[in-house]
C-alpha positions as CSV (number, residue, x, y, z in Angstrom):
1,X,-37.8,-25.9,-40.1
2,X,-36.7,-26.8,-36.6
3,X,-39.3,-27.2,-33.9
4,X,-41.8,-25.1,-35.9
5,X,-39.4,-22.2,-36.6
6,X,-38.6,-21.7,-40.3
7,X,-34.9,-21.1,-41.0
8,X,-33.5,-18.6,-43.5
9,X,-29.7,-18.7,-43.3
10,X,-28.3,-15.3,-44.6
11,X,-24.8,-16.6,-45.3
12,X,-23.5,-19.9,-46.5
13,X,-20.4,-20.4,-48.7
14,X,-19.3,-22.9,-51.4
15,X,-15.7,-22.1,-50.7
16,X,-12.3,-23.3,-51.9
17,X,-9.4,-23.3,-49.5
18,X,-7.3,-25.9,-51.3
19,X,-3.7,-25.5,-52.1
20,X,-4.6,-25.3,-55.8
21,X,-6.6,-22.1,-55.1
22,X,-3.9,-20.4,-52.9
23,X,-1.9,-17.9,-55.0
24,X,1.8,-17.1,-54.8
25,X,1.5,-14.0,-52.6
26,X,4.0,-14.2,-49.7
27,X,1.2,-14.0,-47.1
28,X,-1.2,-16.3,-48.9
29,X,-0.5,-19.6,-47.2
30,X,-0.3,-18.1,-43.8
31,X,-3.7,-16.3,-44.3
32,X,-5.3,-19.5,-45.6
33,X,-4.0,-21.5,-42.6
34,X,-5.2,-18.8,-40.2
35,X,-8.7,-18.9,-41.7
36,X,-8.7,-22.7,-41.5
37,X,-7.6,-22.6,-37.8
38,X,-10.4,-20.1,-36.9
39,X,-13.0,-22.3,-38.5
40,X,-11.6,-25.4,-36.8
41,X,-11.8,-23.7,-33.4
42,X,-15.5,-23.0,-34.0
43,X,-16.2,-26.6,-34.6
44,X,-16.5,-27.6,-30.9
45,X,-19.1,-30.4,-31.4
46,X,-18.4,-34.0,-32.4
47,X,-21.0,-33.8,-35.1
48,X,-18.8,-31.3,-37.0
49,X,-15.4,-32.9,-36.3
50,X,-15.3,-34.9,-39.5
51,X,-16.1,-32.2,-41.9
52,X,-13.0,-31.0,-43.8
53,X,-11.9,-27.4,-43.5
54,X,-9.2,-27.1,-46.1
55,X,-11.1,-28.4,-49.1
56,X,-13.1,-27.4,-52.2
57,X,-16.7,-27.8,-51.4
58,X,-19.3,-28.7,-54.0
59,X,-22.9,-27.4,-54.1
60,X,-24.2,-30.9,-53.4
61,X,-22.1,-31.4,-50.3
62,X,-23.0,-27.9,-48.9
63,X,-26.7,-28.7,-49.6
64,X,-26.5,-31.9,-47.7
65,X,-24.9,-30.2,-44.7
66,X,-27.2,-27.1,-44.6
67,X,-30.5,-28.5,-45.8
68,X,-30.7,-32.3,-45.6
69,X,-28.9,-32.5,-42.2
70,X,-29.1,-28.9,-41.1
71,X,-32.9,-28.3,-41.0
72,X,-32.7,-25.1,-43.1
73,X,-35.5,-23.9,-45.3
74,X,-33.8,-21.1,-47.3
75,X,-30.2,-19.9,-47.5
76,X,-28.2,-17.3,-49.4
77,X,-24.9,-18.6,-51.0
78,X,-22.6,-15.6,-50.7
79,X,-19.6,-14.8,-52.9
80,X,-16.6,-13.6,-50.9
81,X,-14.3,-11.5,-53.1
82,X,-11.1,-12.2,-51.1
83,X,-8.6,-12.0,-54.0
84,X,-5.5,-11.3,-51.8
85,X,-4.6,-15.0,-51.3
86,X,-6.9,-17.0,-53.7
87,X,-6.7,-17.4,-57.4
88,X,-10.5,-17.7,-57.8
89,X,-11.5,-15.8,-54.6
90,X,-12.4,-17.6,-51.3
91,X,-16.0,-18.2,-52.3
92,X,-16.1,-17.8,-56.1
93,X,-18.9,-16.3,-58.0
94,X,-19.4,-19.3,-60.2
95,X,-19.6,-21.8,-57.3
96,X,-22.3,-19.7,-55.5
97,X,-24.2,-19.3,-58.7
98,X,-24.1,-23.0,-59.5
99,X,-25.5,-23.8,-56.1
100,X,-28.4,-21.4,-56.6
101,X,-29.0,-22.9,-60.1
102,X,-29.1,-26.5,-58.8
103,X,-31.3,-25.7,-55.9
104,X,-33.4,-22.7,-57.0
105,X,-36.3,-23.3,-54.5
106,X,-34.0,-23.1,-51.5
107,X,-30.9,-21.1,-52.4
108,X,-30.5,-17.5,-53.3
109,X,-27.4,-16.2,-55.1
110,X,-25.4,-13.4,-53.6
111,X,-22.9,-11.9,-56.0
112,X,-19.7,-10.1,-55.3
113,X,-17.3,-7.6,-56.9
114,X,-14.3,-5.5,-55.9
115,X,-13.6,-2.0,-57.4
116,X,-9.9,-2.3,-56.7
117,X,-9.1,-5.9,-57.4
118,X,-11.1,-5.9,-60.6
119,X,-11.2,-2.2,-61.4
120,X,-14.3,-0.1,-61.1
121,X,-15.4,-0.4,-64.7
122,X,-15.2,-4.2,-64.5
123,X,-17.0,-4.3,-61.1
124,X,-19.8,-2.2,-62.5
125,X,-20.2,-4.4,-65.5
126,X,-20.2,-7.4,-63.3
127,X,-23.0,-6.1,-61.3
128,X,-25.1,-5.9,-64.4
129,X,-24.1,-9.4,-65.4
130,X,-24.6,-11.0,-62.0
131,X,-28.0,-9.5,-61.6
132,X,-29.4,-9.7,-65.1
133,X,-27.8,-12.9,-66.3
134,X,-27.2,-14.8,-63.1
135,X,-30.1,-13.7,-60.8
136,X,-28.1,-12.1,-58.0
137,X,-30.4,-10.9,-55.2
138,X,-27.8,-9.1,-53.1
139,X,-24.0,-8.4,-53.2
140,X,-21.3,-9.2,-50.7
141,X,-18.4,-6.7,-50.6
142,X,-15.1,-7.2,-48.8
143,X,-13.3,-3.8,-48.6
144,X,-10.3,-4.8,-46.4
145,X,-7.2,-6.2,-48.2
146,X,-3.5,-6.5,-47.7
147,X,-3.1,-4.1,-50.5
148,X,-6.0,-2.3,-52.2
149,X,-8.3,-1.6,-49.2
150,X,-11.0,0.9,-50.0
151,X,-13.6,2.6,-47.9
152,X,-17.3,2.0,-48.0
153,X,-17.9,5.8,-48.0
154,X,-15.5,6.4,-51.0
155,X,-17.5,8.5,-53.4
156,X,-15.3,7.5,-56.3
157,X,-15.1,3.8,-55.7
158,X,-18.0,2.6,-53.5
159,X,-20.8,5.0,-54.3
160,X,-21.0,4.0,-58.0
161,X,-21.4,0.4,-56.9
162,X,-24.4,1.2,-54.7
163,X,-25.9,3.3,-57.5
164,X,-25.5,0.5,-60.0
165,X,-27.0,-2.0,-57.6
166,X,-30.0,0.2,-57.0
167,X,-30.4,0.7,-60.8
168,X,-30.6,-3.0,-61.1
169,X,-33.3,-3.3,-58.3
170,X,-30.8,-4.5,-55.6
171,X,-31.4,-2.8,-52.3
172,X,-29.4,-5.1,-49.9
173,X,-25.6,-4.8,-49.8
174,X,-23.5,-6.8,-47.3
175,X,-20.1,-6.3,-45.8
176,X,-17.6,-8.5,-44.0
177,X,-16.6,-6.3,-41.1
178,X,-14.2,-7.2,-38.3
179,X,-12.8,-10.7,-38.2
180,X,-9.5,-10.1,-40.0
181,X,-7.6,-12.9,-41.5
182,X,-3.8,-13.4,-41.6
183,X,-1.9,-10.1,-41.5
184,X,-4.6,-7.8,-42.7
185,X,-4.8,-4.3,-41.0
186,X,-7.6,-4.5,-38.5
187,X,-8.7,-0.9,-39.0
188,X,-9.5,-1.6,-42.7
189,X,-12.4,-3.8,-41.5
190,X,-14.0,-1.2,-39.2
191,X,-17.7,-0.5,-39.8
192,X,-17.3,3.2,-39.2
193,X,-17.1,3.9,-42.9
194,X,-20.7,2.7,-43.3
195,X,-22.2,5.7,-41.6
196,X,-21.9,8.1,-44.5
197,X,-22.8,5.4,-47.0
198,X,-26.0,4.6,-45.0
199,X,-26.8,8.3,-44.7
200,X,-26.2,9.1,-48.4
201,X,-28.1,6.0,-49.7
202,X,-31.2,5.8,-47.5
203,X,-32.9,3.5,-50.0
204,X,-30.1,0.9,-49.6
205,X,-30.0,-1.6,-46.8
206,X,-26.5,-2.3,-45.4
207,X,-25.7,-5.5,-43.5
208,X,-22.7,-5.7,-41.1
209,X,-21.6,-9.3,-40.9
210,X,-20.0,-11.0,-37.8
211,X,-21.6,-8.2,-35.7
212,X,-18.4,-6.4,-36.6
213,X,-16.5,-8.1,-33.8
214,X,-14.0,-6.9,-32.5
215,X,-15.8,-3.6,-33.5
216,X,-18.9,-4.7,-31.6
217,X,-19.4,-1.3,-29.8
218,X,-19.2,0.5,-33.1
219,X,-21.6,-1.9,-34.8
220,X,-24.2,-1.5,-32.0
221,X,-24.0,2.3,-32.2
222,X,-24.3,2.4,-36.0
223,X,-27.1,-0.1,-36.3
224,X,-28.9,1.5,-33.4
225,X,-28.9,4.9,-35.1
226,X,-29.3,4.1,-38.8
227,X,-32.6,2.6,-39.8
228,X,-31.1,1.0,-42.9
229,X,-28.2,-0.8,-41.2
230,X,-28.7,-4.5,-40.1
231,X,-26.5,-6.8,-38.1
232,X,-25.8,-10.4,-39.3
233,X,-24.9,-12.8,-36.4
234,X,-22.9,-14.7,-39.0
235,X,-20.9,-17.2,-36.8
236,X,-21.6,-15.2,-33.6
237,X,-24.2,-17.7,-32.2
238,X,-22.0,-20.7,-32.9
239,X,-19.6,-20.2,-30.0
240,X,-22.5,-20.5,-27.5
241,X,-21.3,-24.0,-26.4
242,X,-17.9,-22.7,-25.3
243,X,-18.6,-19.1,-24.2
244,X,-22.3,-18.8,-23.4
245,X,-22.1,-15.6,-21.4
246,X,-20.3,-13.7,-24.2
247,X,-22.9,-14.8,-26.8
248,X,-25.7,-13.9,-24.4
249,X,-24.2,-10.5,-23.9
250,X,-23.9,-9.9,-27.6
251,X,-27.5,-10.8,-28.2
252,X,-28.8,-9.0,-25.2
253,X,-27.0,-5.8,-26.1
254,X,-28.3,-6.0,-29.6
255,X,-31.9,-6.7,-28.5
256,X,-31.7,-3.7,-26.1
257,X,-30.0,-1.1,-28.4
258,X,-30.6,-2.2,-32.0
259,X,-33.9,-4.1,-31.8
260,X,-34.8,-7.6,-32.8
261,X,-36.2,-6.7,-36.2
262,X,-32.6,-5.8,-37.5
263,X,-30.9,-9.1,-36.4
264,X,-30.1,-11.9,-38.9
265,X,-29.0,-15.5,-38.5
266,X,-26.0,-16.7,-40.5
267,X,-24.4,-20.1,-40.0
268,X,-21.1,-19.6,-42.0
269,X,-21.6,-23.1,-43.3
270,X,-19.7,-24.9,-44.7
271,X,-16.8,-23.2,-42.9
272,X,-18.2,-23.8,-39.4
273,X,-19.9,-27.1,-40.1
274,X,-23.4,-28.4,-39.8
275,X,-25.6,-25.5,-38.4
276,X,-28.2,-27.8,-36.8
277,X,-26.6,-28.1,-33.4
278,X,-26.2,-24.4,-33.1
279,X,-29.8,-23.8,-34.2
280,X,-31.2,-26.3,-31.8
281,X,-29.2,-24.8,-28.9
282,X,-30.4,-21.3,-29.8
283,X,-34.1,-22.5,-30.1
284,X,-34.2,-24.7,-27.1
285,X,-31.6,-23.5,-24.6
286,X,-30.6,-19.9,-25.3
287,X,-31.7,-17.3,-22.7
288,X,-30.3,-14.1,-21.4
289,X,-29.1,-14.9,-17.9
290,X,-30.5,-13.0,-15.0
291,X,-27.2,-11.4,-14.1
292,X,-27.0,-9.6,-17.5
293,X,-30.7,-8.6,-17.4
294,X,-30.4,-7.3,-13.8
295,X,-27.1,-5.5,-14.3
296,X,-27.6,-4.0,-17.8
297,X,-31.4,-4.1,-18.4
298,X,-31.2,-6.5,-21.3
299,X,-34.6,-8.0,-22.2
300,X,-35.2,-11.7,-22.1
301,X,-35.3,-13.3,-25.6
302,X,-38.6,-14.8,-26.7
303,X,-39.6,-17.5,-29.1
304,X,-41.0,-14.7,-31.3
305,X,-37.6,-13.0,-31.2
306,X,-35.9,-16.2,-32.2
307,X,-38.3,-16.7,-35.1
308,X,-37.5,-13.3,-36.4
309,X,-33.7,-13.7,-36.0
310,X,-33.6,-17.2,-37.6
311,X,-35.4,-16.3,-40.8
312,X,-38.3,-13.8,-40.5
313,X,-36.2,-10.7,-40.7
314,X,-34.1,-11.7,-43.6
315,X,-37.1,-13.0,-45.5
316,X,-38.7,-9.6,-45.1
317,X,-35.5,-7.8,-46.1
318,X,-35.1,-10.0,-49.2
319,X,-38.9,-9.9,-50.0
320,X,-39.3,-13.7,-50.0
321,X,-41.8,-15.9,-48.2
322,X,-40.9,-18.5,-45.6
323,X,-43.2,-21.3,-44.4
324,X,-45.5,-20.1,-41.6
325,X,-44.1,-20.8,-38.1
326,X,-45.8,-23.6,-36.3
327,X,-46.4,-24.4,-32.6
328,X,-43.4,-26.0,-30.8
329,X,-43.4,-29.7,-30.4
330,X,-43.9,-29.3,-26.7
331,X,-47.3,-27.6,-27.3
332,X,-48.5,-30.5,-29.6
333,X,-48.5,-33.1,-26.9
């Protein structure tokens, strides 16, 4: 909890970007280095300068960063099924599961499958295993690949995954959208293919990560129209220190057209370092500047809004309880 606001981070990763995990594909090393460069650029604060980027993280080290030093109450360790360049995926199933097992009171396990990389039959079986044997509470899917991209509205590949998840009691599925790495095709990461899926599976909740940037306009339109589509600000609040107007514009637009109840905080730790400075800046400093409010009609963000974004909304979505918010320190004398 930071200044009385409980924190539920919707996306952390126990990732492995070491040379040993990079496979022999021609684009693999370039893509890994591009991923690492993007995360390095995001670490604009001295507090995060010493955290390694190209490394294999352990559950204990991620816990220390996110919870002990980061002020987080709950977090979801998310598998990332990028098989294009990594022998054991970018954020392997086993590593996320181990973190949830070691810290069960604070970490939820998010599984991951891929119907092309694994084959549909294996992916469906893995959903059963990851839910029933490993306790997965949600799934992270990554449908854009160098080869083997698939659409979220594919009735032969994607729809059986959603049906299997629902059969297992899982009603939150999450997608990496936008933010391509290496030489991926940008269009394969567009959120437009979530429209039919959200319409055809109204009982499923779909989460668009990274606010879909650079498909931000599309993300706003989709999340604003579909009641079961949420927007994860996973990494989108972190650049506030270097491009405050842009972050204010993203948040203001989302508040205005999507609504605060569908916005989720995600730190992207360990990739983007200790989340505490980003959280403190959002809680204590972040406002929508008058120029944006006057020119576009964006509402001013409130403490209640921040409380919902930083944990309340995701707790409701995942059906878990957070500590009750408390009065800010300034109100306690």
